[in-house]
C-alpha positions as CSV (number, residue, x, y, z in Angstrom):
1,X,23.4,18.7,1.8
2,X,20.0,19.7,3.2
3,X,21.0,23.4,3.3
4,X,22.4,22.9,-0.4
5,X,19.2,21.6,-1.6
6,X,17.0,24.0,-0.1
7,X,19.0,26.7,-2.0
8,X,18.1,25.1,-5.1
9,X,14.6,24.5,-4.6
10,X,12.0,26.8,-6.5
11,X,9.5,28.4,-4.8
12,X,7.2,25.6,-3.9
13,X,4.1,26.5,-1.2
14,X,5.9,24.5,1.5
15,X,9.1,22.0,1.6
16,X,8.5,18.8,4.2
17,X,11.9,17.2,4.6
18,X,11.4,13.6,6.1
19,X,14.8,13.5,8.0
20,X,15.5,9.9,9.5
21,X,17.8,10.9,11.7
22,X,15.5,13.4,13.4
23,X,11.9,11.2,12.7
24,X,11.4,7.6,12.8
25,X,14.0,6.0,10.7
26,X,11.6,4.8,7.3
27,X,14.3,5.1,5.0
28,X,13.1,5.7,1.5
29,X,9.3,5.2,2.9
30,X,9.7,8.8,4.9
31,X,9.5,9.9,1.2
32,X,5.8,9.0,1.0
33,X,5.4,10.0,5.1
34,X,6.3,13.0,4.2
35,X,4.2,13.4,1.1
36,X,1.1,12.2,3.1
37,X,1.5,15.6,5.3
38,X,1.7,17.6,2.2
39,X,-0.9,20.3,1.5
40,X,-0.8,19.6,-2.4
41,X,-2.2,16.5,-5.1
42,X,1.7,16.4,-6.4
43,X,4.8,16.3,-4.7
44,X,8.5,17.4,-5.8
45,X,11.2,15.0,-4.3
46,X,14.6,14.4,-5.0
47,X,17.4,12.2,-2.9
48,X,19.5,13.9,-0.2
49,X,22.7,13.3,-2.0
50,X,21.8,15.2,-5.1
51,X,21.6,18.6,-6.4
52,X,18.8,19.3,-8.8
53,X,19.1,22.8,-10.6
54,X,16.1,25.1,-11.0
55,X,16.2,24.4,-14.7
56,X,15.8,20.9,-14.6
57,X,12.9,20.9,-11.7
58,X,11.4,23.8,-14.2
59,X,11.7,20.8,-17.0
60,X,9.8,18.4,-14.6
61,X,7.0,20.8,-14.0
62,X,6.7,21.7,-17.7
63,X,6.8,17.8,-18.5
64,X,4.3,16.8,-15.7
65,X,1.2,14.8,-16.9
66,X,-1.4,14.3,-13.6
67,X,-2.1,11.2,-12.3
68,X,1.5,9.6,-12.5
69,X,4.9,9.8,-11.7
70,X,7.2,12.4,-14.0
71,X,10.7,11.5,-13.1
72,X,14.4,12.6,-14.0
73,X,16.2,9.9,-15.9
74,X,18.8,8.5,-13.1
75,X,19.8,5.2,-14.0
76,X,22.8,6.2,-15.7
77,X,24.4,4.2,-18.5
78,X,23.2,0.7,-16.7
79,X,19.7,0.6,-15.6
80,X,20.7,-2.8,-13.9
81,X,17.3,-4.4,-15.0
82,X,15.3,-1.9,-13.3
83,X,14.5,0.4,-16.6
84,X,11.0,-0.6,-16.2
85,X,10.8,2.0,-13.5
86,X,11.5,5.7,-12.9
87,X,14.0,6.5,-10.1
88,X,13.6,10.1,-8.3
89,X,17.2,10.9,-7.1
90,X,17.4,13.4,-9.8
91,X,14.2,15.0,-9.2
92,X,10.7,13.3,-9.2
93,X,7.0,15.0,-9.3
94,X,4.4,12.6,-7.7
95,X,0.7,12.4,-7.8
96,X,0.6,11.8,-4.1
97,X,-2.8,9.6,-4.2
98,X,-1.4,7.2,-7.4
99,X,1.6,6.8,-5.0
100,X,-0.5,5.9,-1.9
101,X,-2.9,3.4,-4.3
102,X,0.3,1.6,-5.5
103,X,1.6,1.6,-1.9
104,X,-1.8,0.2,-1.1
105,X,-2.1,-2.3,-3.8
106,X,1.4,-3.7,-2.7
107,X,-0.1,-3.9,0.6
108,X,-3.5,-5.8,0.0
109,X,-1.5,-8.6,-2.3
110,X,1.1,-9.5,0.4
111,X,-1.0,-8.6,3.3
112,X,-1.3,-5.4,5.8
113,X,1.8,-6.4,7.8
114,X,4.0,-7.4,4.7
115,X,5.3,-4.1,4.7
116,X,8.6,-4.1,6.4
117,X,12.3,-3.0,6.3
118,X,13.0,-4.0,2.6
119,X,9.8,-2.4,1.7
120,X,10.7,0.7,3.4
121,X,14.2,0.8,1.7
122,X,12.5,0.2,-1.6
123,X,9.4,2.1,-1.5
124,X,10.5,3.9,-4.8
125,X,10.4,0.4,-6.5
126,X,6.9,-0.4,-5.8
127,X,5.3,3.0,-6.5
128,X,7.6,3.2,-9.7
129,X,6.3,-0.2,-10.8
130,X,2.7,0.3,-9.9
131,X,2.7,4.1,-10.7
132,X,2.7,5.0,-14.4
133,X,5.2,7.6,-15.2
134,X,7.2,9.1,-17.5
135,X,11.1,10.4,-17.8
136,X,12.8,13.4,-18.9
137,X,16.6,13.9,-18.9
138,X,17.9,16.6,-17.4
139,X,21.0,17.4,-15.4
140,X,21.5,17.0,-12.3
141,X,24.6,16.3,-9.9
142,X,25.4,13.5,-7.4
143,X,27.6,13.9,-4.6
144,X,29.6,10.9,-4.9
145,X,31.4,11.1,-1.3
146,X,27.7,11.2,-0.2
147,X,26.2,8.4,-2.5
148,X,29.0,6.1,-1.8
149,X,29.4,6.2,1.9
150,X,29.3,2.4,3.2
151,X,26.5,3.6,5.9
152,X,23.9,4.5,2.4
153,X,21.2,2.0,1.7
154,X,22.7,0.7,-1.6
155,X,25.8,-0.4,0.1
156,X,24.4,-2.6,2.7
157,X,24.8,-6.2,2.4
158,X,21.3,-6.8,2.2
159,X,20.6,-4.2,-0.5
160,X,20.6,-5.9,-3.7
161,X,18.4,-9.1,-2.7
162,X,16.3,-7.3,-0.8
163,X,15.7,-4.7,-3.9
164,X,15.2,-7.5,-6.5
165,X,12.5,-9.3,-4.1
166,X,10.4,-6.0,-3.4
167,X,10.7,-5.2,-7.2
168,X,9.8,-8.6,-8.3
169,X,6.8,-8.9,-6.1
170,X,5.7,-5.2,-7.4
171,X,6.2,-6.4,-11.1
172,X,3.6,-9.6,-10.5
173,X,0.7,-7.3,-9.5
174,X,1.9,-5.1,-12.3
175,X,1.9,-7.7,-14.8
176,X,-1.4,-9.5,-13.7
177,X,-3.0,-6.0,-14.1
178,X,-1.9,-5.9,-17.4
179,X,-2.7,-9.4,-18.3
180,X,-6.2,-8.4,-17.1
181,X,-6.7,-5.5,-19.0
């Protein structure tokens, strides 16, 4: 899939791939570790089981507003109770500093050592809840056999509860900040 993805990428100045099979396996958090290596303030990302056409990438670039996330809507017909956050599988642009500010707020609230396997797995939910975002609706393709493979994160027996727990903790921070504003 990575070769196919690379063929569709717009001519970005640099491409950094966090391959959990080659580098430390940090699950989804690898996305943010790769962003920390980027020479740019804004990073494009997508999931490794998706093909995002160049036209969709251009639509994301044209819609991007500094200071947050611009994501391609990837919830499908049912957001599963997570409609209050963006999902990056079908392409997303992140303000790198804002993503790390969100990660820092979570770590500050729950303790620096509280970031563990569940947070590595559901870092997108922490960042998505705590970072301003907008979504566009543009086409992308999911490689369903890859996405539904038993080894994938979403298919692990602990996944649903871990996702709910991490997202719930992030929502508490967001809701408290909103109430104070």
